[in-house]
C-alpha positions in Angstrom: -26.0 -21.6 7.6 -26.2 -20.5 4.0 -23.3 -19.6 1.7 -23.9 -15.8 2.2 -23.7 -16.2 6.0 -20.6 -18.3 5.7 -19.0 -15.6 3.5 -19.7 -13.0 6.2 -18.2 -15.2 8.8 -15.1 -15.7 6.7 -14.8 -12.0 6.1 -14.9 -11.3 9.8 -12.3 -14.0 10.5 -10.1 -12.6 7.8 -10.5 -9.1 9.2 -9.7 -10.3 12.8 -6.6 -12.1 11.5 -5.4 -9.1 9.6 -5.9 -6.9 12.7 -4.0 -9.4 14.9 -1.1 -9.5 12.4 -1.0 -5.7 12.1 -1.0 -5.4 15.9 1.9 -7.8 16.2 3.8 -5.9 13.5 3.2 -2.6 15.2 4.1 -3.9 18.7 7.4 -5.4 17.6 8.4 -2.4 15.4 8.5 -4.7 12.3 5.8 -2.6 10.6 8.1 0.5 10.6 11.0 -1.6 9.4 8.9 -2.9 6.5 7.6 0.5 5.6 11.3 1.8 5.5 12.2 -1.2 3.3 9.3 -0.4 1.0 10.3 3.2 0.7 13.8 2.3 -0.2 12.8 -0.2 -2.8 10.3 2.2 -4.4 13.0 4.9 -4.6 15.5 2.4 -6.0 13.3 1.2 -8.8 12.2 4.7 -9.9 8.6 4.3 -8.8 8.6 7.4 -6.6 10.1 9.6 -9.3 7.5 8.3 -11.8 4.6 9.2 -9.5 6.2 12.6 -8.7 6.4 13.4 -12.4 2.8 12.3 -12.9 1.7 14.6 -10.1 3.6 17.5 -11.7 1.9 16.9 -15.0 -1.6 16.8 -13.4 -0.9 20.1 -11.6 0.5 21.7 -14.7 -2.5 20.6 -16.8 -5.1 21.8 -14.4 -3.3 24.7 -12.9 -1.9 25.0 -9.4 -4.9 26.8 -8.0 -7.3 24.3 -9.5 -6.2 21.1 -7.8 -6.1 20.2 -4.1 -3.8 17.8 -2.5 -6.8 15.5 -1.7 -7.9 15.5 -5.4 -4.4 14.8 -6.5 -4.0 11.9 -4.0 -7.4 10.4 -5.1 -6.3 10.5 -8.7 -2.8 9.3 -8.3 -3.3 6.6 -5.6 -4.9 3.9 -7.8 -2.0 4.4 -10.3 0.5 4.2 -7.6 -0.9 1.0 -6.2 -1.2 -0.6 -9.6 2.4 0.2 -10.6 4.3 -1.1 -7.6 6.7 -3.6 -9.2 5.9 -7.3 -8.6 9.4 -7.9 -7.3 8.9 -5.3 -4.6 5.6 -6.8 -3.6 7.1 -10.3 -3.5 10.0 -9.1 -1.3 7.7 -7.4 1.2 5.4 -10.5 1.3 8.4 -12.8 1.9 9.5 -10.6 4.8 6.0 -10.6 6.3 5.8 -14.4 6.0 9.3 -14.8 7.6 8.2 -12.5 10.4 5.0 -14.6 11.0 6.9 -17.9 11.3 
């Protein structure tokens, strides 16, 4: 097996593991609890309001008739992902790790 084939195998293993974890999170209801926690933390830190204001600016700059919801989402999503505070990410990861133990 060459390095490239080993990488593909590892990717498949990683994907299978992620799918199994997600299935367990869904089945136990933990996924919904974590989503709610994430929503609360993003509101508390002002992240949601910042993104909302950014959306308003984009719509104002382009004009309401000249931007679709899909276009707005495509433009804002990368910024949203990049600006989630590290503390929020760390708390969520800690909760997931605790759940998996």
